[in-house]
Structure formats: structure tokens, C-alpha cells
C-alpha positions in Angstrom: 0.0 0.0 0.0 1.3 3.5 -0.9 2.2 5.8 1.9 0.2 8.7 0.4 3.2 10.9 1.1 2.4 13.0 -2.1 -1.0 14.0 -0.9 -1.1 17.7 0.2 2.3 18.3 -1.4 2.7 21.9 -2.8 4.5 23.7 -5.6 4.7 27.4 -5.7 5.9 29.5 -8.7 5.2 33.0 -7.6 1.9 31.7 -6.3 0.7 28.2 -5.4 0.0 26.0 -8.4 -3.5 24.6 -8.0 -4.9 21.1 -8.7 -1.6 19.2 -8.8 -1.8 15.6 -9.9 1.8 14.7 -9.9 5.4 16.0 -9.3 8.4 14.6 -11.0 11.9 15.8 -9.9 14.9 14.7 -11.9 18.6 15.2 -11.4 20.8 14.1 -14.2 24.4 14.8 -15.4 25.7 14.3 -18.9 28.6 12.0 -19.5 31.8 13.8 -20.5 34.4 11.8 -22.5 37.9 12.4 -21.2 39.8 9.7 -23.1 42.7 10.4 -25.4 42.8 9.2 -29.0 45.6 6.7 -28.3 43.7 5.0 -25.4 42.2 1.5 -26.0 39.2 2.2 -23.8 37.0 5.2 -23.4 36.9 7.0 -20.1 34.1 9.2 -18.8 33.4 11.6 -16.0 30.1 13.1 -14.8 29.3 16.5 -16.2 27.5 19.3 -14.3 24.2 18.0 -12.8 21.0 19.4 -14.3 17.8 19.5 -12.1 14.4 19.7 -13.7 10.9 19.5 -12.3 7.7 18.4 -14.0 4.3 19.3 -12.5 1.1 17.7 -13.8 -2.0 19.7 -13.2 -5.7 19.0 -13.7 -7.1 21.7 -15.9 -5.2 24.6 -17.4 -2.5 27.0 -16.1 -1.7 30.6 -16.7 2.0 29.9 -16.5 3.6 30.2 -19.9 6.9 29.1 -21.4 9.7 31.5 -20.6 8.1 32.8 -17.3 10.7 33.1 -14.5 10.3 33.2 -10.8 11.0 31.5 -7.5 10.1 27.8 -7.5 9.5 25.8 -4.3 8.5 22.2 -3.9 7.3 20.8 -0.6 6.5 17.1 -0.3 3.9 16.5 2.4 5.6 13.5 4.0 9.0 15.3 4.2 10.7 12.2 2.8 11.4 12.3 -1.0 13.5 15.5 -1.3 11.8 17.2 1.6 11.4 20.8 0.6 13.3 21.9 -2.4 13.8 25.4 -3.8 15.0 26.3 -7.3 15.5 30.0 -7.4 15.4 31.5 -9.9 13.6 29.1 -12.2 12.2 29.2 -15.7 9.2 27.4 -17.2 10.8 25.5 -20.1 7.5 24.0 -21.5 3.8 23.8 -21.1 1.8 21.0 -22.7 -2.0 20.8 -22.5 -3.9 17.7 -23.4 -7.3 16.2 -23.2 -9.2 13.3 -24.7 -12.8 12.4 -25.3 -14.8 12.0 -22.1 -11.8 12.9 -20.0 -10.3 15.8 -18.2 -7.9 18.4 -19.5 -4.4 18.2 -18.0 -1.4 20.5 -18.2 2.2 19.5 -17.8 4.6 22.2 -16.8 8.4 21.7 -17.0 10.8 23.9 -15.0 14.6 24.2 -14.6 16.9 26.4 -12.6 18.3 29.4 -14.4 21.3 30.1 -12.3 
């Protein structure tokens, strides 16, 4: 059984984002090749980590691509990443979808700008 730790979690971007269905936080670093042309095997190091956040919302959102502001994520159970802030942040994408006999949902994608 799930711990329902997501319930009552909040995301603010200037103001609270309403009707949140899901939050996805991702931290990834690109691979950087550091091998020389004479080496028999390739060697890699981790690049600079990139954090991104995706928020799924039921209904629409007035947040548009390119909007910047303070972004704060607070997971209700305090476990996952606890409370996370990405300031300043930018909205990198907004996707709205719906299907027959179903609700409209919006996906917002954010990343830190500095």
C-alpha cells in the first residue's frame, strides 16, 4: 500500500500551483568523454548536474513558457526530497492535453536558471 506521502504536497511558482496531480523531480548529469585518441578504452566523468521538475496539473494553467520566478516544492511527508527550492527558475515548457470523455491536463516543465 502506498504511503500517500504525495497528498497535500505543494508547488509554488510566484503563487501556489493549484490542482496538482503529480510532481516529478529529476537530477541528471551528462557524460563527458575524457579519453585520449591513443587509449584503447573510453573513459568518462560526470558533467554538471541538471535539475528539472515536471508538474502535472488537472485543468489549465496561466504559467507560460519563458516565465521566470521562485520555484518551491514541498513534499507533504517530508521524505522524497523534503522541501526543495530552485530560485530563480524558468518554465521550459507547457503541454496541454485532453481526450474524449476525459479531463484536460497540463504539464509544466521547470529548470533552474542560475
